[in-house]
Backbone as JSON Lines, residues from 0, in Angstrom:
{"i":0,"aa":"X","n":[-77.97,40.35,-24.01],"ca":[-77.06,39.54,-24.76],"c":[-76.0,38.99,-23.8]}
{"i":1,"aa":"X","n":[-75.74,37.69,-23.87],"ca":[-74.74,37.08,-23.03],"c":[-73.33,37.4,-23.51]}
{"i":2,"aa":"X","n":[-72.44,37.59,-22.57],"ca":[-71.04,37.87,-22.92],"c":[-70.23,36.57,-22.77]}
{"i":3,"aa":"X","n":[-69.22,36.44,-23.59],"ca":[-68.29,35.32,-23.5],"c":[-67.01,35.85,-22.86]}
{"i":4,"aa":"X","n":[-66.6,35.22,-21.78],"ca":[-65.38,35.63,-21.09],"c":[-64.15,35.25,-21.92]}
{"i":5,"aa":"X","n":[-63.09,35.98,-21.72],"ca":[-61.82,35.72,-22.4],"c":[-61.32,34.35,-21.99]}
{"i":6,"aa":"X","n":[-60.72,33.62,-22.95],"ca":[-60.15,32.3,-22.76],"c":[-61.18,31.21,-22.39]}
{"i":7,"aa":"X","n":[-62.41,31.38,-22.86],"ca":[-63.42,30.34,-22.68],"c":[-63.94,29.94,-24.06]}
{"i":8,"aa":"X","n":[-64.51,28.78,-24.14],"ca":[-65.09,28.32,-25.42],"c":[-66.33,29.12,-25.76]}
{"i":9,"aa":"X","n":[-66.54,29.35,-27.05],"ca":[-67.74,30.04,-27.5],"c":[-68.93,29.09,-27.36]}
{"i":10,"aa":"X","n":[-70.11,29.61,-27.07],"ca":[-71.29,28.74,-27.0],"c":[-71.68,28.22,-28.37]}
{"i":11,"aa":"X","n":[-72.29,27.06,-28.43],"ca":[-72.74,26.46,-29.66],"c":[-73.84,27.34,-30.27]}
{"i":12,"aa":"X","n":[-73.79,27.52,-31.58],"ca":[-74.85,28.24,-32.27],"c":[-74.88,27.79,-33.73]}
{"i":13,"aa":"X","n":[-75.98,28.07,-34.41],"ca":[-76.15,27.71,-35.81],"c":[-76.82,28.87,-36.53]}
{"i":14,"aa":"X","n":[-76.4,29.11,-37.77],"ca":[-76.95,30.16,-38.62],"c":[-77.08,29.63,-40.04]}
{"i":15,"aa":"X","n":[-77.88,30.29,-40.84],"ca":[-77.98,29.94,-42.26],"c":[-76.93,30.72,-43.05]}
{"i":16,"aa":"X","n":[-76.3,30.04,-44.03],"ca":[-75.39,30.75,-44.92],"c":[-76.2,31.41,-46.04]}
{"i":17,"aa":"X","n":[-75.54,32.01,-46.99],"ca":[-76.21,32.73,-48.08],"c":[-77.08,31.82,-48.93]}
{"i":18,"aa":"X","n":[-76.81,30.53,-48.91],"ca":[-77.6,29.57,-49.71],"c":[-78.7,28.88,-48.91]}
{"i":19,"aa":"X","n":[-78.87,29.3,-47.66],"ca":[-79.91,28.72,-46.8],"c":[-79.49,27.44,-46.09]}
{"i":20,"aa":"X","n":[-78.2,27.07,-46.22],"ca":[-77.71,25.86,-45.56],"c":[-77.37,26.2,-44.1]}
{"i":21,"aa":"X","n":[-77.81,25.33,-43.18],"ca":[-77.54,25.53,-41.79],"c":[-76.09,25.19,-41.48]}
{"i":22,"aa":"X","n":[-75.37,26.14,-40.85],"ca":[-73.98,25.96,-40.5],"c":[-73.85,26.21,-39.0]}
{"i":23,"aa":"X","n":[-73.2,25.29,-38.29],"ca":[-73.05,25.47,-36.83],"c":[-71.59,25.57,-36.47]}
{"i":24,"aa":"X","n":[-71.34,26.09,-35.29],"ca":[-69.97,26.24,-34.81],"c":[-69.33,24.88,-34.68]}
{"i":25,"aa":"X","n":[-70.06,23.86,-34.3],"ca":[-69.47,22.53,-34.15],"c":[-68.99,21.94,-35.47]}
{"i":26,"aa":"X","n":[-69.47,22.45,-36.59],"ca":[-68.97,22.02,-37.88],"c":[-67.48,22.3,-38.06]}
{"i":27,"aa":"X","n":[-66.95,23.21,-37.26],"ca":[-65.56,23.65,-37.35],"c":[-64.76,23.2,-36.12]}
{"i":28,"aa":"X","n":[-65.28,22.22,-35.39],"ca":[-64.59,21.71,-34.2],"c":[-63.22,21.17,-34.59]}
{"i":29,"aa":"X","n":[-62.24,21.46,-33.79],"ca":[-60.88,20.99,-34.04],"c":[-60.03,21.95,-34.85]}
{"i":30,"aa":"X","n":[-60.63,22.95,-35.42],"ca":[-59.85,23.96,-36.16],"c":[-59.37,25.01,-35.17]}
{"i":31,"aa":"X","n":[-58.24,25.59,-35.47],"ca":[-57.63,26.52,-34.55],"c":[-58.41,27.85,-34.44]}
{"i":32,"aa":"X","n":[-58.78,28.42,-35.6],"ca":[-59.45,29.73,-35.62],"c":[-60.72,29.67,-36.46]}
{"i":33,"aa":"X","n":[-61.73,30.34,-35.95],"ca":[-63.0,30.49,-36.7],"c":[-63.38,31.95,-36.61]}
{"i":34,"aa":"X","n":[-63.66,32.54,-37.77],"ca":[-64.08,33.95,-37.82],"c":[-65.55,34.0,-38.17]}
{"i":35,"aa":"X","n":[-66.34,34.69,-37.35],"ca":[-67.76,34.82,-37.59],"c":[-68.05,36.3,-37.82]}
{"i":36,"aa":"X","n":[-68.74,36.62,-38.93],"ca":[-69.05,37.99,-39.25],"c":[-70.57,38.13,-39.38]}
{"i":37,"aa":"X","n":[-71.11,39.1,-38.67],"ca":[-72.54,39.37,-38.76],"c":[-72.72,40.69,-39.5]}
{"i":38,"aa":"X","n":[-73.27,40.65,-40.68],"ca":[-73.51,41.86,-41.46],"c":[-74.98,42.25,-41.33]}
{"i":39,"aa":"X","n":[-75.28,43.16,-40.48],"ca":[-76.66,43.54,-40.2],"c":[-77.31,44.32,-41.33]}
{"i":40,"aa":"X","n":[-76.54,44.88,-42.23],"ca":[-77.09,45.67,-43.31],"c":[-77.43,44.87,-44.56]}
{"i":41,"aa":"X","n":[-77.07,43.59,-44.6],"ca":[-77.3,42.75,-45.77],"c":[-78.62,42.03,-45.66]}
{"i":42,"aa":"X","n":[-79.42,42.1,-46.69],"ca":[-80.71,41.38,-46.67],"c":[-80.81,40.48,-47.89]}
């Protein structure tokens, strides 16, 4: 797994939301904070 260094931009990625819609990090470009949560126990 690649590490992201402190004070650098996060790499672009895309995931599906609960409704199957593709959501990417670039969808939130220009916003100050983005919180990403990975729940490995949820299916």
